[in-house]
N, C-alpha and C positions, 0 to 999 in steps of 0.2 A: 504494500500500500504506500503510495506516495504521500508527501506531506499535504498536498492539496486534497487528496482523497480522504485523508484522515480528518482534516478540518470539515470537509463536507459531511463525513460520517457523523461527527459530533454534533454538527448543526442539525442534521435531520433527526438524529436520535433525540435531541432536546425538543425539537418541534413536536415529535410524536408523543412526548411526555406531556407537554404543555397543552397540546390540542389533540386529544385522543381520537376525535372523529376523522382527523386527516389520515390516520392509520398509516403513517409513514414509517417504513422500515429501511434502515440503512442497507441491509443485506439485499434489498431490491434494486439498489442503485449502484453500490460499489462493493468491491470485495472486502468484507469485514475482517478477513484474516490478518494477523499482524505481519509486519514487514519481516521477511525472513532472509537472512544472509548466511551463506555457507562460510561461517567464520573460520572453521577448522581448515577448510580447503585454502582459504586466503592466507591464514597465518602460517600454515605449513610451508608456504613458498616464500616467506619473508625471512630475511637474514640481515644482521647488522655486523659490520666489521669493526672490531675493537683493536686498534693499533697501539702496541706497547713500544714507546720510544725510549724506554729506560735501558741503560746498560745492564741492569739487574733483571733477569728473566722473571723472577717471582718476588719482586720487592714491593715498594710502596705503590708505584703506579699500577702494577699488576693487581694488587689488592683492591684498588679503587675500581679497576675494570671488571674484576670478578663480581663485585657488588652490583654493577650495572648489568652484567650478564645474567645474574640471578633474577633481577627485576624483569628483564626482557623475557626470560624463560617463563615466569609466572604469568606473563601476558600472552604466552603462546608464540613468541617470536624467537627465532634462532639467533645465535651469535657465534662468532669465531674470534679468538684472540690470536693475533700474529705478533711475534716478537721479532723485531728487525735488527737488533743490536748484537747478534751473535758474531758478526763480522763487521769490519769497518765499512762505512757507507761513503761512497765517493760523492763529491759535490758536483753541481752542474757546471759543465765546461763551456756552455753557450755555443756549441758547435752547430746547432740547428738540425741535427740528424733526425730528431723526433718529429719535426714538422712534416717531413715527407713519409716517415716510416710508422709513426704512431707509437714508437717504442724508443727507449733510451739507448744510446750507443754503448753505454756501460751495461753489460748483461749480468744483472744481479737480482736481488729481491724486488727491486722496483719493477722490472719487466715481468717477474713472476706474478706480481699483484695486478699489473695492467691487464693481463689476459683474463683475470678473474673479476674485474670490477663489475661486470654485468650481473654477477651472482648476488650482489649486495644492494639492499634497499636504503641503507643508511650507514653513516660513517662516524666513528668516535675516535679521536686521536688523543692519546694520553702521553704525557711527558713529565719527567721531573724538572725542577727548576735548577738551571745551571747559570750562575751569574745573571740572575733576573731575566732569563730567557729560556726558550725551549732547548732541549739537549742537542749536542753535536751530532747525534744519530738521526733524530727525527727531522731536523731542519733541512739537511741536504736531501733526505729521502723525499720529503714533501715538495721541495723545490723541483726535483726532477719528475716526480709523479704528476704534479699539477701541470707542469710545463708540457709534458708529453700527452696527458690523457685527462685533463680537466673536463673535457666535453662528455666523457663517460660518467662523470659524477654530477653533472649539472642537474638541478631540480630534484636532487635527492638530499634529504636532511643530513646535517652534520653538526657535530659538537666537539668541543675540546675539553680536556681534563688536565689539571695541573696538580702535581704532588710536590710539596715543599716542606722543609723543616720548620721554616718560620715566615719568610717573606719572598717577594718576587713573583708570586703566583699570578697576580692580575696582569703584570707585564707579559708573562708567558701566555696567558689566555688571549690577550689582545693580539699577540703575534700569530698564534695558531688560528684564531677566528678569521683573520684576514684572508686566509686561503679560501674560506667558504664565501666571504662576501664579494670577492672578485671572480667567483666561478659560478654564479647563479645558484648557490646552495643555501636553502633556508637553514637558519641556526636554531637548534632545539634548546629551549630554556630549561632552567630548573628553579628551585625556590631561593637560591642564592648563588654566589659564584661557584663554578664547578671545580672545587679544590678540596684536597685532603691534606692534613698536616701530620708530620711524624718523621722521625729519623730512620725507623725500621718499620717493617710491615706489621709488627706487633703494636707499635705506636699508632699506626693508622687504624687498627682494629679498635682502638680506644677513642678514636675521634667520632663520636656518635653523630654529631651534626654533619660532619663530612660524609659519612656513609649514608645518612639519610638523603643528602643532596644527590649522591650517586644513584640511589634507588629512584628518587623522583625523576632524575634525568632519564633513567632507563624506561620508566613508565611513560614519560612524555614522548620519548623517541618511538616507543611502540604505538602510542596513540596517533602520532603524526604520520608514520608510514602506513598505518591502517587507513587513515583518512585519505592519503594520497592514492592508495590502492583502490579504494571505493570510487574515488574521482576518476581514475583511469578506466575502471569498468563502466562508468557512466558516460564515457566519451569526453571527459574533461582533460585535455592534454596540455602540456606546457606551452607557453606562448611562443610563437614563431620569432626567432631573433632577427634583428635587422643586420644588414651587412656591416661587418666590423669597421669602425673608423679609428685609426690610430694617428695621433699627432705628437710631435716632440717640442712644440712651442717655438721652433726656430724658423724664422722667415727670412 
């Protein structure tokens, strides 16, 4: 039942009660059955990428991401945590190879992820705070990933998560969020800044507010990608982009 039909149903049902001789029955005019959506079918196909940009595979950042993964799971949405810092990550060399090939000239985990981007409906990037900025692993990784394949992530929700001992988290979040805002990616909110505090993963487990923020973020991500999925099924597609205009302000 559409919203319009539901309103009509309620109006007719009310009239039938107020004016019995009209003998109006909603079932005679619209399908009175509730709106049914195959939620399980839709949710089973949904998946969120959780990128761990920490040099520690199961440290503070990982602890925050697992809290998000748990919240997603409770909403029926799958997730996958990928650790990128098991080997050094090369920075972008500005060679332009990816413009023609759609992949980076350095064949590492960046290219491995590029070929899988279509599997994911949302993206969450997690990083520890290093000198009030994102880690030296995730920064070059995202530089190359977005330069080569941002079009594959456009119009999919994204969010950033920062883990810090004490401070520098908001600067890190600002840095990471800019990847989304220049790539047509809606940013998923939470109830506060997406950060956890602690020097070890045990410390993070004691950050009750931080963990709640992660769970809220996970639920909001699930809600948003479900809404996008329903919109797509209803024929509501992303807007058609204009031809790209680039200027360098030199005349």
